[in-house]
N, C-alpha and C positions, 0 to 999 in steps of 0.2 A: 306808149299810149294805149289806154284801154278801148276796147272795141265797145261801141255804143250798147250793144245787147248784154254786156257783162257789167253794166254800171249798176252798182247797188246804192239804194237811196237810203238816207237816214230816216230814222222816224220823224225827225224836224221837218225834213223834205216832204214826207208823206202829208203831215199835218198841213203845211203849205199848200199842197197839191189839193188836200181836201177843202180847204178855205176857199181857194180859187184858182183858176187857171187849170183846173183838173180835166176840162173839157178836151184838151189836145192828146190826154193820155187815158190809156187802160191800166188800171192798177192791178197787180197780181198778189195773191196771198203772201208771196215772198218779198213784197216790199218794193218790186220792181215797177218801174213806169215804162210802158211800152207805147212810142207814139202811135196814135191812130193813122190808118193809112201806111204804116211802116212797110206793109207788104206790097205796096203798089197796087192796092184794088183787090187782092185776094186772087182767088182762082189759081190759075197757073203761071201768073206773071209777077215779075217785080221783086221777088223776095230775096234775091242775093244770094250771098253764100253765108249769111250770119245764122248762128244758132240763137233763137230767141229764148233765153233762159227765164221765162216769166211762167208762173203756175195759177192755175184757177183756184179760187176759195170754195171749197166744198158746200153744198146746202148744209143747213144745221140739222141735225136729227134731233127732233123735238121730243120724242119719249124714248130715251136710251134705256137699257137695262129692262127690257121687257121680252125681247125674244130669248127662246132657250137656246142653251149653246148646243151646237151640233157635235154630238160624239160619234163618229163613224163606226158601225159595225163592220166585222169582218167580211171581206169579199168571198164568195164560194167559189171553189175550183169548179172546172166545167170538164165535161167528157168531149174531147177533141173530135171524136168521130161523130158528133152531133152538132157541133158548133156551126153558127153563120160566118165563118172567117172570110176575109179578103181572098186567102189563098187556099186552094184545095189541099195542100200539102200538110200532113201530119207533123207533130214534133219529130225531129229526126237528128240524132248525133252528127250525122254528116251533111246535113243543110240547114242552115240557121235563119236564112231569110228568102226573100222572093227574088233575088238576083242570082245570076250565074255564079257557081262554085269555082274556086281556084284562081291562083294569079302567081307566076313564077317569080316575080320578084319579092312578094311576101314570103312564099314558100321558102325561097333561098335565105331571106334574112332571118326568119323566125322560126322556121321548122314545121310549119302548120300551113293547112290550106285556108285561105282566104273564103270566109263564108261559111264555115264549119265551126261547131264546137270544139273548143280546144279540149274540154275534159267533161266526160259525163260522169255523174255521180258515182264514186266507187272506182273510178279509174284514174290513171295518173297518180299524181302526188296524193290523192284521197284514197288510193286503194287500200292501203294499209291502216286507214284510221278505223278505230274501233266504236265511233260514236254513231255510226248510222242507225236510224230507229227500226228500219226494217232491213235485217242481214239479208234477207232472201232476194228482195226486189228494190232497187234504189232509183226506180223511175220517178221523177218529180211529180208534184201536184202541178196541174196545168191551170193556168188563169188566162182569160182573155180580157183586155183592156183596149177601148176603142178611144182614139183622140176624136172628139167631136165638137162642132159648134153649138153652142147653147147660150141660155140666158141665166143671169145670177143677179139677185137682189141682196144687198148687203143688210137691209133692214125692212121691216114691215111697218115702221113708223112712219107718220108724215115728216115732210122736212121743209125747212124755211129757206128760200133763197136769200143769200147775203152777200155782201162783197167783202173785200179786205179790211174794211174798217167795221164789220160785223154788223153793218146796217142791212136792213131788208131792202131787197131790189127786186125790179121786175125782170125776170128772165126774157131773154129774147123770144119772140113768137108768142107772148104772153100779154095779155091786156091788164095784168095786175101783179101785185107782190105778196098775194096770199100763199098760205102753205099749200103743198100738194105732196103726192106720193111719187117715189123714184121710177123711173122706167127700168127695165131690165138692163144690166150691161152685158155685153157679148163677151163670152168666154171661149176659149180653147180647153175643153176640160176632159181629163181622163174619164172615159163613161159619162161625159157631159156633166160633171158635177165639179164644184170647187169648195174645199179639196176634193181630190179625186178619191178613189178607192183606198180602202185600208186593207192591207194584206197583213194577216198574223202569221209570221213565220216562225220557224223553228230549228235549231241546229240538228243536224241529222236527218232532215228531210229537205229535199231540194225543192225550189219552186222554179217552174218555167212560165214566163209571161209572154204571151203573144200580143204584142202593141201593134194595132191596126191604125192607119191613117185615112179617116173618114171626114178629113177637114175639107175635102172638095165640095161637100154639101154644106151650104150655109143655113140650112134649117129654117129659111125666112128671117135671119138675123143680119143686121147691118154689122159687117166686120169692122167698122171704125179703121183706124189708120195705123194701128201698129200690130206687130207679130211679123214672122218670117213671111216675106211676100210671095213665096211659092207655097205657103201653107204646109211648111214642113216641121217635122220634129225629129229629135234624137234624145232619147230618154236615158238619163243617168241615174243609176241606184247610188244614191251618196251616203255612204262610201262602202259599199260592198267589197268584199274580197272576190273580185270579179274578173274573168278573163276580158282582154281588151274588146273582143267581139260584143260582149255583153254589157260592156261599161257605158257605152252611150256617150262619145267623145269625139271632138274634131280631128284628133291625130290619127285614131283608127279610121275615122270617116274619109280622111283623106286617101287613104289606101283602098277602102273598099268602093268608093265613088269615082275617085280619080280616073281609073281606066274608061269610066264612059263619060269623062269631060265634064263631070259634075264637082264643083268647088264651092268653097265658102258655104253660104246657106243652102246652095243646092247639094251639098255633101251630106244629105240628111234624107229621112224616109218621106217622101212625097206622097200625095194623096193616092190612094189604090194600094200601096206598098206595106209591106208587114215585116216585122222582125221578131224572132223568137229569143228573149234574154233570158239566160239561165243563172239562177242564183243558187249556188250548190248548197249552202247550209253547212258548208265546211270551214273551220277557221284556220287562217294562215299557219301553215306548218303543221295542222292538225293537233295545235297547241290550245288546250281549252284557256289559257291566259290570254288569246288572241280574240275571243269571243266578244261580240258587241251587242247592244240591247236596243237600238232604235236607228233605223234606216229612214230615209225618205227619198222619194223619186221625183226628178224634175227634168224639164227640158235643158238642152245643151248644144242647141243649134249655134254654129259658128256666127258671131256677130249680132245675133238676136236672142241669145239666152235669156237676158232681162226682159225683153219685150214679151216673150212666149211664157215666162214664168209668171209676170205680171198679169198675163192674159188668162192664167189659170191653170197651167200644167205643173200641179202640185199634188203628190200622193203620198201616203204615210205607210210605213212598214216596220212596226216594233217586230223585234226577232227574240225569242225565248230560248232559253238553255234548258233543256230537260235535267240537267244534273243539278243546277243551282237555283235556276230562276225560270220556272215552267209556268208561272202565271196562276199557280195554286198555293195560297198561304196556308192550306191545311196539310200540305205535304210535309212531314218531319224530316224528310231527306234534304229538302231545299233550305235556302235562306229564309223563307216564308215572308217575302215582300207582299206588301198589299196587292190583293187580286183574288177573284173567285172565278175559276175557269170552268167553262161548258163546252164540252167536247161535241161538235155537230156531226151528224151522219155523212156529210160530204167530205169529211176530212179537215175542214177549217174549225176553228174554235173562238169563242169570244171571251173576254176577261172583264168581269165588273170591277170597278173601283181603281181601275188602270186606265187613264185618260191621257191622250195626246192633245196637245194645245198648240196649234201653228198659228203664230203671230204673223200679221200682214198688215201693212199700212198702204192705204190706197186714196186716190185724190179723183173728184168727180167733175166734169166739165161744166164751166159756167156759162158756155155758149159765146163767150166774148174774148177769151184769151186766145192769142194767136196760136196755130199749130205750124211748128218748124223746127226740124232738127237734121241731123246727118242723114236721115233717109227718107223722111216723107214730109210733106206739107210745104207750103210757100208762104206761109204767114197768114193764111186765111182763118177764117172763125167757123165754127160748126154749130150754130144754134140748135141744128136737128139732134145734136148728141148732148143737149143739156141733161146732167144729172147721171150720164154713163162714165164709165172710167176713162180717165185721162191720163195718157202717158207720151213722155218725150225721151228719145234715145240720147240723151245729153252726155259728151264726153267729158265734161267738167266734174262737177261735184258727185253727182249720182242722184237717184231719185228718191225722195221723202214724201210720203203722203200725209195728209191732215185728218183722214178718218182711221181709227185703229179697229182692226177686227181679229178675231179669234175663231179658227175653224170656219172662216168664211161669213161670219156673222158680226156685225159692228156692235160692240157694247151689250154683249149676251148675259144671260142669267145662268149660273151654274148650281143647281140644288144638290146638295151632298147630304149624306147621313152622318150621324155623329159617330165616327170611327176614322181610321187612317186610310189616305188614299195616296196612290203613286200619280204624280203629275209628270207628263213627259212633254217639255218645251221645245219647240223648234222656231227659229227665227226664219220665217220664209219671205222675208221683205227683201227688197232690192238692194236698199243701202243702209236701213235704219238699225241702230244699237239700241237696246232697252236696258234698263236697270230697274229690276222687280222687286217690290214688296207686297207684304200683306198687312192691309191697314182698316183701321176702325175709321169711321166719320158719322158724327151725330147730325151735320148739316145735310150730308149727302151731296152728290153732283150738281155742281151750278156750271151754266153755260160760260165759257171763257169770254164771251162778247158781253155778257151781263155784268163781268167783273171789270170791264174797260178796256180788255186786250184787244189789239189789233194786229193785222199783218202776220207775221210769222209765229206770234204768241197765241194765234188761233189754233194752231196744230194741236191735235187731240180733242178739241171741241169742248171738253168739259174739265173741270178741276175739282178738288177735294180741298177746300180751304183749311180745314181742321184735322186733316188725316194725321193719324199716328200709328207707328207700327204696333200690331197686336200678336203676331204670329211669327215664329222663326222657320226657315226651311232646314230640312235635313237633306243634303244632297248625297245621293247614292250612285250617281252615274253622270257622264259627260258623253260627248258623241263616239268616245272610244269604248263606251261599255262600263261595266260597274267599276266603281273604284275600288282601292284596296281597303279603305275604310270610310265610313260616313263623315260628312263635314256638316257642322252646324252652322247656319249663315243667317245673317240679317236681311240681306240682299244679294243680288247677283245679276252680273251683266249678261245679256244674251246678244250675240254677234250673228250677222247674217251666215246662214247654214249651220250655225252651231246648235248642239242639242244638249240639254241638261235636264235631269231627272231628279225628282225630290220625292220624299215622304213628307205628307202634311197630316198632322193629327187634328182632326176636326172636333175632338171631345173637349178641348181645352184651350185657353189663351196661354201666352208665354209667361204671364205672371201666375199660372197655376188654376186661374178661375174658370170654372167649367162653362162650356157654351150651353145655349138654351135653344129649342126650336124656335125658328124665326129670326135668330141672330143675322147680321149682315156682315160681311167682310168684303173687301174690295182687293182685286189684284190692281196693283197700281205702278204706272211707269213714271220714274222720277228722273230719267235722262232726257234732257232737252236737246234736240239735235235738229236744228233748222235746215242744215244742208247735209249733203251726203258726205262731206269732207271730214267732219269728225263732230263730237258733242261740243255743245255750247258750253260757256262757264256755268258752274254749279248755279241753279236757281232754287231756292228752297219753297218757293211758291209753285214749283212745277210739279204737281202731283195730278197724274191723268189716270182716273179709273179705266180699266181695260175690261174687267169681268166683275159683275155682281154676284158674290158667292152668298148664297142663302142655306142657313144650317137647318136640317130637318130633324126627324126623329131618329132614334136608334135603328139600325138595320134589323131585319128579321132574323138574320143569323149571327152568331157572335164573331167579333173581330178576332181572328187568329193570327193576324199579321204581327211582325216584330220588326224592330230596327237593329238589324245585326251589328255587332261589333267589328266584325271582320268580313269582307266580301270576296274579292277576287285579287290575286296576287298579280302584279305587272310582269310583263317579259323583262328579261335582262336586256340591259343595253348592250349595242354593238361593242365588242372590244375596243378598248382605247376611246371610248366616247368622251369621257371626262378629261383626259389628257388632250382631246382635240379641241377643246373650247378656246385654246391659244394658239391652234396650229391654223396658220394663215393660208396653208396650202390646201385645205380641205375644200370640196365644191361649195361655191357661194353664189347666192342668188339675190340680188339686189333689185327691189322694186322701186322704180324711179318714174317721174313725170317727164315727158318727152315727146319728140315728134319723129316723123319719118317721111322723107321724101317719096318713098314708093306708096304710102297711103296717107292722103292727107287728113283721114280721119283718125290716124293714131294719135292717142294722148298720153298712152302709159307704154313703158317698156320694162323689160327684165334684162339686166346685164347690158344695157344700152341697145337691145334688140327688140323688134317687134315680134310677136308671134307667127312663125311660118308653120302652117299645118303638117307639111310634110318634112320638115327637118328638126329632128330631136336635138336639144340643147346639151344632153348628156345621156351616155349609155352607161347601163350596169349590167352585170352578169347575173343570170338566174341563180337562185338561191346563195346570193350574197347578201351583205349588209353594207351600210355606209352611214357616214356621219356628213350632214349638210348644215350649211350656215344659211339661213334665211334673214335678209336684212331689209328694213324699211328706209328707204333712200331719203326720208325726210321731206321738208316742206310743208309739215303741218297738216299731214293725211294720215289716216288710219287705214289699214288693209287687212281683212279676214283672208288669209291665204291658206288655201286648200290644195292638198296633195292627194291625187287619186291612188287607188290601189290598196296599200297597206297603211294601217295607222302608225303614227310615229310616237315617240316619247320625246319630250321637250327636256333636253339635257340641262341648259341654262339660258337666262336671259340678261343680256347685258353684262356678261361673265359672272353672274349669280348662280349657283346651282338651284335648280328647280326641286321642289315647288317654291314659289314666293308667296308673300302675303297677298299679293294682288291676285295672282293666279294660284289658288290652293288645290285646284283640281288638276294642276299639271303634274301632281302625283299619279294620275292615271294615263291611258293613251289618248291621243287626239287624231283629228283629219283636218282640222282648221286651226291656223295659228292666229291669235288675236295680236296683231302688230301695232303698238301705239307708236306715234310719230318718232322716227329715228331709231326704233328699237331693233335690236339685233339678237337673233335666237339661233341656238346650236340644237340640232333634233338628232336622234338615232332612228333609224328605220331599216327594214329589211324587204327583200324582193322575191318573193316565194311563189310556187306553184305554177305560174304562167309565164310565158314570153310574149313580147309585142309592145305597141305603142300606147303610151299613156300621157296624160297633161298634169299640170299643176297650174293654179291661178288664183287671183283676187276673187273672193266671192261677194265683194261690192260688184254687182253684175253690170252695173255702167263701165266699171274698170275692165272687167274681163271682156266685155264686148268691144272694147277701144284697145285690145291688144296686150293687156296685162296677164299673160298666159305663156308658159313655154311647154313644148313637147319633150317627153323623155321617154326611153325605152329600155327594155329587158331583153337582152340577148341570150341565147342558149349558151 
């Protein structure tokens, strides 16, 4: 029997409720009817144990595509002898954080002291590498990043309060249904911004980042009701070739904080604490083929990763290769990918025409939708939070928003010169998958409600009814770095945590017609996904504009960039990888729906087991290689499966050698496997440079936070 909070209404049911009898119900954007008084009067009483899977309808942004798209500049390194850090300690190879050093259990198992850097630049496995940019001094550039409570607005436009039928409504605590401006949403931001800082990194030059927790100070903002309850963070550089102590994940955290009796979300950095995370700028095995090109960093607190990421803990970190890809298209020794580099006196550098684009969907509180999930709320409403971000920690489908943002701005404008650009895409959403195209539209954006859409079909807020493709993508990289060869594509999917990089030539359309100043192109999402389970059936009318791209004049300097024929070779497969496709004895990890008597919140399992932070599911040896099978257990779910530490190569999907037509960039390396329902993959991976505990997990963060994760370790 279905639980009453899981019953989904049909469109016909919604129409009936709209015609009469709706007074007994509150209607969500997802088409769910929640009985009024369901929570037994709100406050602390009567909510029971049910999860109310109802979502608000965000107010309609009345003037989209007016705010400029935020393009973060490179963060400047700091002099640690002058900083205002939480701790008095300077960066030290022998002390990595603010806690006591050492633990006999960890030392005995992995051969390294707990709380120390396992490898300093130029030491250990990196000692013989000839790629260091400064052969005499390999001290890292030092950055300081503070996790801070701050405010954020997704738009400067006025908004119109609407309900799930698209009708104007009067918000609670208001006397009218007039348009108004949004209040600031509360974020936990790296340096108080969303997205957080951009660090332009470079192979051969290490970066040490001191992450400090300043979340104990609310700075006058209402914290709302989501995020780690102890205001903790645990920052993961996704997916750096990084030692466990700098990897930021709950398996290592169980060792680091366990001796102090701190577990789950308390096994993380709390207010007043700090950690120095070292990113070596050293490719796995010292192999240039292992170099990557676009990292991001985000929170990884056990059980609250989704809440903290949604709260704003997202940062960007492109990484350049001084040999092939140094950000300077005028360098004849490199690939001459789009980019004009400017070196700064402080050791940082900026690159023009090279733009990261972090996609993120949000949902804003309507003041009447109940707040209740596995962690917080008793079914009460929060009229005082109208217009602020709304998040529920659901164990079921996952979380999808109805407002789409890029680099923290809803429906922004990007002005480009008539030349080639490098666009680096990141899906920073909790659960949403996108399918992106470049399109023309003579009619322009029209509000979905004005076209007669209701309920889930309001997601995205705007549609392009006459949009047609006008440009192609030239893919040059995925999350594992540069591909062997460019791939020309009409469209591409972007799954949570995946990155994909493209060259777009804004001088001409795909039919050869030249662009003109003032021309408008839209970045368009065509994947309808009304729940976090997976995409809906294909809807040809679902063309949601995300960014308005306006063509400008020619640049002041000539475009010296090229689209190379060949880029970076991929590393060899682990010996025997192809033969292992049919080998049933290789390590197999199956992602499953399930429950656990030990943890009533658990909804997801791997190999029938819930995640236990102090128990690895598999052990491997340092400097070895392996072939693993990753399988989606079915049930009509999709899973973006992420494996920490080193990238892998997909050997085969469902027994068919990679790359496949659906996944052409399986030709390169990856760190997230896009698993369709019931799909099975075989991957080749290696375990070099470091020892210690790591994790692998689904990057639908609602799944990760409900135990779809396993620990694994590298032993000496």
